[in-house]
C-alpha positions as CSV (number, residue, x, y, z in Angstrom):
1,M,73.2,-36.5,-31.4
2,L,76.4,-36.1,-29.4
3,P,77.4,-39.6,-28.3
4,Q,79.9,-38.5,-25.6
5,F,78.1,-35.3,-24.4
6,F,76.6,-37.0,-21.3
7,D,79.9,-38.6,-20.2
8,S,81.7,-35.3,-20.7
9,V,79.2,-33.3,-18.6
10,L,79.2,-36.0,-15.9
11,A,83.0,-35.8,-15.8
12,L,82.8,-32.0,-15.4
13,I,80.3,-32.3,-12.5
14,V,82.4,-34.9,-10.7
15,R,85.6,-32.9,-11.1
16,T,84.0,-29.6,-10.1
17,S,82.6,-31.1,-6.9
18,T,85.7,-32.8,-5.8
19,D,88.8,-30.9,-7.0
20,L,89.3,-27.1,-6.5
21,P,90.8,-25.3,-9.5
22,P,94.4,-24.2,-9.4
23,D,93.7,-20.4,-9.1
24,V,91.6,-21.1,-5.9
25,R,94.3,-23.4,-4.5
26,A,96.9,-20.7,-5.1
27,A,94.8,-18.1,-3.4
28,M,94.2,-20.4,-0.4
29,T,97.9,-21.2,-0.2
30,V,98.6,-17.4,0.0
31,A,96.0,-17.1,2.8
32,M,97.7,-19.9,4.7
33,G,101.0,-18.1,4.5
34,Q,99.5,-15.0,6.0
35,E,98.1,-16.6,9.1
36,S,100.1,-18.0,12.0
37,P,99.6,-21.7,12.4
38,A,99.0,-21.3,16.1
39,T,95.9,-19.0,15.6
40,Q,92.4,-20.1,15.3
41,S,92.3,-19.0,11.6
42,G,95.6,-20.8,11.1
43,Q,94.3,-24.0,12.5
44,A,91.1,-23.7,10.4
45,L,93.2,-23.2,7.3
46,A,95.2,-26.3,8.1
47,I,92.0,-28.3,8.2
48,I,90.8,-26.7,5.0
49,A,94.1,-27.6,3.2
50,E,93.9,-31.2,4.4
51,N,90.2,-31.4,3.3
52,I,91.1,-30.1,-0.2
53,D,93.7,-32.9,-0.6
54,L,91.4,-35.6,0.8
55,A,88.6,-34.6,-1.6
56,A,90.8,-34.8,-4.6
57,D,92.4,-38.0,-3.6
58,C,89.2,-39.9,-3.0
59,E,87.1,-38.1,-5.5
60,G,84.7,-37.1,-2.8
61,A,82.7,-33.9,-2.4
62,I,84.8,-31.0,-1.1
63,C,81.8,-29.7,0.8
64,Q,78.7,-31.7,1.7
65,D,76.6,-28.8,0.4
66,T,77.2,-29.3,-3.3
67,G,75.0,-26.3,-4.0
68,M,72.9,-25.3,-6.9
69,P,74.4,-26.6,-10.2
70,T,74.6,-23.6,-12.5
71,F,75.7,-24.3,-16.1
72,E,76.8,-21.7,-18.7
73,V,76.7,-23.3,-22.1
74,R,77.9,-21.8,-25.4
75,V,76.9,-23.6,-28.5
76,P,77.3,-23.2,-32.3
77,I,74.4,-21.9,-34.3
78,G,72.0,-24.8,-35.1
79,A,72.9,-26.9,-32.0
80,N,70.1,-28.9,-30.4
81,Q,69.8,-27.2,-27.1
82,V,66.7,-29.3,-26.1
83,E,68.7,-32.5,-26.3
84,M,71.7,-30.9,-24.5
85,R,69.5,-29.7,-21.6
86,R,68.1,-33.2,-21.3
87,Q,71.5,-34.8,-21.1
88,I,72.7,-32.2,-18.6
89,R,69.8,-33.1,-16.4
90,D,70.5,-36.8,-16.8
91,A,74.2,-36.2,-15.9
92,V,73.2,-34.2,-12.8
93,A,70.9,-37.1,-11.7
94,E,73.6,-39.6,-12.2
95,A,76.2,-37.6,-10.3
96,T,73.7,-37.4,-7.5
97,R,73.1,-41.2,-7.6
98,R,76.9,-41.7,-7.3
99,G,77.1,-39.4,-4.3
100,K,79.1,-36.6,-6.0
101,L,76.2,-34.2,-5.6
102,R,74.0,-34.1,-2.5
103,P,70.3,-34.2,-3.2
104,N,69.5,-30.5,-2.9
105,S,66.4,-29.9,-5.0
106,V,63.4,-29.3,-2.6
107,D,59.8,-28.5,-3.4
108,S,59.3,-25.0,-2.1
109,I,55.7,-25.7,-1.1
110,T,55.8,-29.2,0.4
111,G,59.5,-29.3,1.5
112,E,59.8,-32.7,-0.3
113,N,63.3,-33.5,-1.6
114,T,63.2,-35.0,-5.1
115,G,66.3,-37.0,-4.3
116,T,67.7,-36.4,-7.8
117,N,68.6,-32.7,-7.9
118,L,66.0,-32.4,-10.6
119,G,62.9,-30.3,-10.4
120,P,61.4,-26.9,-11.5
121,G,64.3,-24.6,-11.8
122,T,67.0,-27.1,-10.9
123,P,69.6,-27.4,-12.3
124,I,70.1,-23.9,-13.7
125,V,71.2,-24.0,-17.4
126,H,71.9,-20.9,-19.4
127,F,72.5,-21.3,-23.2
128,D,74.1,-18.8,-25.5
129,Q,75.1,-19.1,-29.1
130,W,78.4,-18.1,-30.6
131,E,80.1,-18.2,-34.0
132,R,82.4,-21.0,-33.1
133,D,82.4,-24.7,-34.1
134,D,82.8,-26.1,-30.6
135,I,80.8,-26.2,-27.4
136,E,81.8,-24.7,-24.1
137,V,80.3,-25.8,-20.8
138,K,81.1,-24.0,-17.5
139,L,79.8,-25.1,-14.2
140,I,79.7,-23.5,-10.7
141,L,78.5,-25.2,-7.5
142,K,77.6,-22.5,-5.0
143,G,76.3,-23.7,-1.7
144,G,73.4,-22.4,0.4
145,G,75.5,-21.0,3.2
146,C,77.3,-18.5,0.9
147,E,74.2,-18.1,-1.3
148,N,72.4,-16.8,1.8
149,M,75.1,-14.1,2.2
150,N,74.4,-12.6,-1.3
151,A,73.4,-9.0,-1.0
152,Q,71.7,-6.4,-3.2
153,Y,71.7,-2.7,-2.5
154,S,69.4,0.0,-4.0
155,V,71.6,3.1,-4.0
156,P,71.6,5.7,-2.4
157,V,71.5,3.9,0.9
158,E,72.6,4.4,4.4
159,L,75.0,1.6,5.5
160,P,75.9,0.8,9.1
161,N,79.4,1.9,10.0
162,L,79.9,3.4,6.5
163,G,77.4,6.2,6.1
164,R,75.7,7.0,2.8
165,A,76.5,5.1,-0.3
166,D,75.8,7.3,-3.4
167,R,75.4,6.5,-7.0
168,N,79.1,6.4,-7.9
169,L,82.1,4.1,-7.6
170,E,82.7,5.2,-4.1
171,G,79.2,4.2,-3.2
172,V,79.7,0.8,-4.9
173,R,82.9,0.4,-2.8
174,K,81.0,0.9,0.4
175,C,78.3,-1.6,-0.7
176,I,80.9,-4.3,-1.3
177,L,82.7,-3.6,2.0
178,H,79.4,-3.8,3.8
179,A,78.4,-7.1,2.1
180,V,81.7,-8.8,3.1
181,W,81.6,-7.4,6.6
182,N,78.0,-8.6,7.0
183,A,78.9,-12.1,5.9
184,Q,81.4,-12.5,8.7
185,G,82.0,-16.3,9.0
186,K,78.6,-17.4,7.9
187,G,79.6,-17.7,4.3
188,C,82.7,-19.7,5.0
189,A,85.4,-17.0,4.8
190,P,87.8,-16.4,3.2
191,G,85.4,-16.0,0.4
192,A,85.2,-14.3,-3.0
193,V,82.6,-11.9,-4.4
194,G,81.2,-11.3,-7.8
195,V,79.7,-7.9,-8.2
196,C,77.4,-6.3,-10.8
197,I,76.9,-2.5,-10.9
198,G,73.6,-1.7,-12.5
199,G,71.1,-3.9,-14.4
200,D,67.7,-4.6,-12.8
201,R,67.2,-6.7,-9.7
202,T,67.2,-10.0,-11.7
203,S,70.0,-9.3,-14.3
204,G,72.2,-7.7,-11.6
205,Y,72.3,-10.9,-9.6
206,V,72.9,-13.0,-12.7
207,H,75.7,-10.9,-13.9
208,A,77.2,-10.8,-10.4
209,K,77.3,-14.6,-10.3
210,E,78.8,-14.6,-13.8
211,Q,81.8,-12.7,-12.5
212,L,82.7,-15.7,-10.4
213,F,83.6,-17.5,-13.6
214,R,86.6,-15.2,-13.9
215,T,89.9,-16.5,-12.5
216,L,91.0,-15.0,-9.3
217,D,94.3,-13.8,-10.8
218,D,92.9,-12.0,-13.8
219,V,92.9,-8.2,-14.3
220,N,89.7,-6.4,-15.2
221,P,90.0,-5.0,-18.7
222,D,88.2,-1.8,-17.5
223,P,90.9,0.1,-15.6
224,R,88.3,1.8,-13.4
225,L,87.0,-1.5,-12.2
226,A,90.5,-3.0,-12.0
227,E,91.4,-0.2,-9.6
228,L,88.2,-0.8,-7.5
229,E,88.8,-4.5,-7.3
230,A,92.4,-4.0,-6.0
231,S,91.2,-1.4,-3.6
232,I,88.5,-3.7,-2.2
233,M,91.0,-6.5,-1.7
234,G,93.4,-4.3,0.2
235,E,90.7,-2.8,2.4
236,V,88.6,-5.9,3.2
237,N,91.6,-7.8,4.5
238,K,92.2,-5.1,7.1
239,L,88.8,-5.8,8.8
240,G,90.1,-8.8,10.8
241,I,87.2,-11.2,10.1
242,G,89.5,-14.0,9.1
243,T,88.9,-17.6,8.3
244,M,85.5,-18.8,9.4
245,G,85.1,-15.4,11.1
246,F,87.6,-16.4,13.8
247,G,89.6,-13.2,13.4
248,G,92.6,-13.0,11.1
249,R,94.4,-11.3,8.2
250,V,92.6,-12.8,5.2
251,S,88.8,-12.4,4.8
252,L,88.5,-12.4,1.0
253,I,90.5,-14.2,-1.8
254,G,88.8,-12.5,-4.8
255,C,86.7,-9.5,-5.9
256,K,85.4,-9.4,-9.5
257,I,83.2,-6.6,-10.7
258,G,81.1,-6.2,-13.8
259,V,78.8,-3.5,-15.0
260,Q,75.5,-3.3,-16.9
261,N,73.4,-0.4,-18.0
262,R,70.4,0.5,-15.8
263,L,67.2,2.4,-15.8
264,P,67.6,6.1,-14.8
265,A,65.4,5.5,-11.7
266,S,67.4,2.4,-10.5
267,Y,70.9,1.9,-9.3
268,F,71.5,-1.6,-7.9
269,V,74.7,-3.1,-6.6
270,S,74.4,-6.8,-6.6
271,V,76.9,-9.0,-4.7
272,A,77.3,-12.8,-5.1
273,Y,79.3,-14.1,-2.2
274,D,81.1,-17.4,-2.7
275,C,82.9,-19.5,0.0
276,W,86.5,-20.7,0.1
277,A,85.2,-23.9,-1.5
278,F,85.0,-22.0,-4.8
279,R,84.0,-24.8,-7.1
280,R,83.9,-23.9,-10.8
281,L,85.4,-25.6,-13.8
282,G,84.7,-25.8,-17.5
283,V,85.3,-27.9,-20.6
284,V,85.4,-27.3,-24.4
285,L,83.7,-30.1,-26.3
286,D,83.9,-31.3,-29.9
287,A,80.6,-30.2,-31.6
288,R,80.2,-33.5,-33.4
289,S,81.0,-36.0,-30.7
290,G,80.6,-34.1,-27.4
291,A,84.0,-35.4,-26.3
292,I,86.2,-33.2,-24.1
293,T,89.0,-31.4,-26.1
294,Q,90.1,-29.0,-23.4
295,W,89.6,-28.4,-19.7
296,L,89.2,-24.8,-18.6
297,Y,90.7,-23.4,-15.4
298,R,93.0,-26.5,-15.1
299,D,95.5,-28.4,-17.1
300,P,95.3,-32.1,-16.6
301,A,98.9,-32.4,-17.9
302,N,100.2,-30.5,-14.8
303,P,99.9,-32.5,-11.6
304,V,98.2,-30.7,-8.7
305,M,100.5,-30.0,-5.7
306,A,99.2,-31.0,-2.3
307,M,97.8,-28.2,-0.2
308,A,98.8,-29.5,3.2
309,D,102.1,-30.8,4.4
310,Q,102.4,-34.5,5.3
311,A,101.4,-33.8,8.9
312,G,98.2,-32.0,8.0
313,F,96.2,-30.7,11.0
314,Q,98.3,-30.7,14.1
315,R,97.2,-31.0,17.7
316,T,98.8,-28.7,20.2
317,G,98.3,-30.8,23.2
318,R,95.9,-28.2,24.7
319,E,92.8,-29.7,23.1
320,I,90.0,-30.8,25.5
321,S,88.5,-34.3,25.0
322,L,84.8,-34.5,25.4
323,Q,82.9,-37.8,25.5
324,A,79.1,-37.6,24.8
325,P,76.7,-37.6,26.6
326,L,77.9,-34.4,28.2
327,T,77.2,-32.8,31.6
328,E,76.4,-29.3,32.6
329,E,79.6,-29.2,34.7
330,Q,81.7,-30.1,31.7
331,M,80.2,-27.4,29.6
332,R,80.5,-24.6,32.2
333,S,84.2,-25.4,32.5
334,L,84.7,-24.5,28.9
335,K,85.5,-21.0,27.6
336,V,85.6,-19.2,24.3
337,G,88.7,-20.2,22.4
338,D,89.0,-23.7,23.7
339,V,89.6,-26.4,21.1
340,V,87.7,-29.6,21.8
341,L,87.8,-33.1,20.4
342,V,84.3,-34.6,20.6
343,S,83.7,-38.3,20.7
344,G,80.6,-40.4,21.1
345,R,77.0,-40.1,19.9
346,V,76.1,-37.0,17.8
347,F,72.7,-36.3,16.2
348,T,72.4,-34.2,13.1
349,G,69.7,-31.6,12.8
350,R,69.0,-28.9,10.2
351,D,66.1,-26.7,9.4
352,Q,63.3,-29.3,9.2
353,V,64.5,-31.1,12.3
354,H,64.4,-27.9,14.3
355,A,61.0,-27.0,13.1
356,Y,59.8,-30.5,13.9
357,L,61.1,-30.3,17.5
358,M,59.1,-27.2,18.1
359,K,55.9,-29.2,17.8
360,H,56.8,-32.8,18.5
361,E,58.9,-34.8,21.0
362,P,62.3,-35.8,19.6
363,P,62.6,-39.3,18.2
364,V,65.7,-39.8,20.5
365,D,66.7,-38.9,24.1
366,M,68.6,-35.7,23.6
367,R,69.6,-35.1,27.3
368,G,73.3,-34.4,27.3
369,S,73.4,-34.7,23.6
370,V,75.5,-33.1,20.9
371,L,73.4,-31.6,18.1
372,Y,75.3,-31.2,14.8
373,H,74.0,-28.7,12.2
374,C,74.9,-30.9,9.2
375,G,73.2,-32.3,6.1
376,P,75.6,-35.1,5.2
377,V,76.1,-36.9,1.9
378,V,75.3,-40.5,2.6
379,A,75.6,-43.8,0.7
380,K,73.9,-47.1,1.2
381,D,76.4,-49.7,2.7
382,G,74.7,-53.1,2.7
383,D,71.8,-52.8,5.2
384,G,73.2,-49.6,6.7
385,W,74.6,-46.3,5.7
386,R,78.0,-44.7,5.2
387,V,78.7,-40.9,5.4
388,T,80.9,-39.7,2.6
389,A,80.8,-35.9,3.3
390,A,79.8,-34.2,6.5
391,G,80.9,-30.6,7.2
392,P,78.8,-28.1,9.3
393,T,76.1,-25.9,7.8
394,T,75.4,-22.3,8.7
395,S,73.8,-22.1,12.1
396,I,72.1,-18.8,12.1
397,R,69.1,-20.2,10.2
398,E,68.2,-22.1,13.4
399,E,68.3,-19.0,15.6
400,P,64.4,-18.9,15.9
401,Y,64.4,-22.5,17.3
402,Q,67.7,-23.2,19.0
403,A,67.1,-21.7,22.4
404,D,63.9,-23.7,22.9
405,V,65.5,-26.9,21.6
406,I,68.5,-26.5,24.1
407,T,66.4,-25.7,27.2
408,R,63.5,-28.1,26.4
409,Y,65.5,-31.2,25.6
410,G,68.7,-30.8,27.5
411,V,71.1,-30.4,24.6
412,R,74.6,-29.6,25.9
413,A,76.5,-28.8,22.7
414,V,75.6,-27.5,19.3
415,I,78.1,-27.8,16.5
416,G,77.8,-25.6,13.4
417,K,79.5,-22.7,11.7
418,G,79.2,-19.0,11.6
419,G,77.8,-18.6,15.1
420,M,74.3,-17.8,16.5
421,G,72.5,-14.8,17.9
422,A,71.6,-13.3,21.3
423,K,68.7,-15.6,22.0
424,T,70.8,-18.7,21.6
425,L,73.6,-17.2,23.6
426,A,71.2,-16.5,26.5
427,A,70.0,-20.1,26.4
428,L,73.5,-21.5,26.5
429,K,74.2,-19.4,29.7
430,E,70.9,-20.5,31.3
431,A,71.1,-24.2,30.5
432,G,74.9,-24.7,30.7
433,A,75.6,-25.5,27.1
434,V,78.1,-24.4,24.4
435,Y,78.3,-23.7,20.7
436,L,81.1,-25.4,18.9
437,N,82.3,-23.9,15.6
438,G,83.4,-26.5,13.0
439,I,85.2,-25.6,9.8
440,G,82.7,-25.0,7.1
441,G,83.3,-26.9,3.9
442,A,85.6,-29.4,5.5
443,A,83.3,-32.3,4.5
444,Q,86.0,-34.9,3.9
445,F,88.0,-34.1,6.9
446,Y,85.0,-34.4,9.2
447,A,83.6,-37.5,7.5
448,R,86.7,-39.3,8.6
449,T,85.9,-38.6,12.3
450,I,82.6,-40.5,11.9
451,T,83.2,-44.1,12.9
452,G,79.6,-45.3,12.4
453,V,76.0,-44.5,11.4
454,D,73.9,-46.0,14.2
455,G,70.5,-45.1,12.8
456,V,68.4,-42.4,11.2
457,S,65.2,-40.7,12.2
458,L,62.8,-38.5,10.2
459,M,63.9,-39.9,6.9
460,E,60.7,-38.5,5.4
461,F,62.5,-35.1,5.3
462,G,65.1,-36.5,2.8
463,T,68.7,-37.4,3.5
464,P,70.1,-33.9,4.0
465,E,67.4,-32.9,6.5
466,A,67.0,-36.3,8.3
467,M,68.3,-36.8,11.9
468,W,71.3,-39.0,11.6
469,H,72.6,-40.9,14.6
470,L,76.4,-40.8,14.3
471,T,79.3,-42.0,16.4
472,V,82.3,-39.7,16.1
473,K,85.9,-39.9,17.4
474,D,88.0,-36.8,18.1
475,F,85.8,-34.4,16.1
476,P,87.7,-31.0,16.4
477,A,85.9,-27.8,16.9
478,I,86.4,-24.4,18.7
479,V,84.2,-23.1,21.5
480,T,83.0,-19.8,20.1
481,M,79.9,-19.3,22.4
482,D,80.2,-20.5,26.0
483,A,78.0,-20.9,29.0
484,H,79.1,-17.7,30.5
485,G,77.6,-15.3,27.9
486,N,80.7,-14.9,25.8
487,S,80.7,-15.0,22.0
488,L,83.7,-14.8,19.7
489,H,81.3,-14.0,16.8
490,K,80.0,-11.0,18.6
491,D,83.5,-9.8,19.5
492,V,84.8,-10.2,15.9
493,E,81.8,-8.5,14.5
494,Q,82.2,-5.5,16.9
495,E,85.9,-5.2,16.3
496,S,85.6,-5.5,12.5
497,A,82.8,-2.9,12.6
498,K,85.3,-0.4,14.1
499,E,87.8,-1.2,11.3
500,L,85.0,-0.8,8.7
501,A,84.1,2.6,10.1
502,Q,87.7,3.8,9.8
503,I,88.0,2.5,6.2
504,G,84.7,4.1,5.2
505,A,85.6,7.5,6.7
């Protein structure tokens, strides 16, 4: 028995969820220095920096999507892995109860949320033995938005804007470039990619994700892969995708490539895309007590420097204040690029809410409403609720539903991240509505714009998927799809495709 193992794993979970490691902070600081503060990417990075500081200060979740907890555990020969797995699961459940993890484990058949982050396959725990006397536990929290932007290529393959990718390092390069370009802002750029060349379909994805446990500033010991990693970093940041896909100079903060042998008939390139909220830490534990003897990726003796200056996110005076409920006239007066400050009533709605609204009348009057693609982290506050983390989720998942919801129920503004497709853009133009892009991952920043939780509907879907009735004040977002048929996301995708074609030539 390891009397302190549970407490050590719990501390690891809490720290991973709330405090970015130094190498990621350093990479984001470099990104901030490369973007003009006056640009949309510069403004987004200012919010991200403030959010990173807020999360560390209050020990709150950096991003409301605390992802799929994935543990890599190395143990001495003879260690009781059964007991360790049980205590890891108990620690995950306790971190969820404390609001450090959002309940993210959902029955794939019924859609029911367990509420504990426990269930078949969750959390993920990989054990490996080594000939050392201590225990190493590493954890990565990779959210659903960036997980959805993972990619796997069976080479040779024809790639849009890049041509044929063959079974060589040049083909691998093209696959990685395509994966990053395809992610645009949907994976919360600037992101990082872990890549595996080879393996089978399963082992390739596993090894790609394992590359994300490397530090962003390391150098690959294989000089061929080191050269490819450096090449990718130089080329990707010429694409102009930028923070959140707003356009800009920094689209990627890391590229880490590994390789595994493969079957002669198969050649897979697997890409694990992670967001700027790159949450991974580790600890070394005493094998007799389970106490923490060393932190990995961070040194507690060195204080963390603040990411943002004292002013944090600055208003320019050009922001447009909107008070919900909204009118068609107000929405048609907005154009792509406008920065708005939303106040008043906002309703959250994710996947299950949208599916519900296709078959049932809404539980609230949505005329003139603001619909927020968000699955918040919430805590009981007496007889009511308090939101502790509330950034936007990736909107493209709602593309099959969004146009109908807008036109049928009179929604005037949709807040999310990453943009939406042609069907939604047409509905915005027809109905007189807009899409507002929030800053993905900025869960603490946006939680502080929420002044009250006025109610909740459809709680049977679980707290992330319920429809929360929120009152917000000065919630900042950028108009990226307007009521005139314009889309910043479409423009950036088209322009970056031109750059991609030139790089691939």
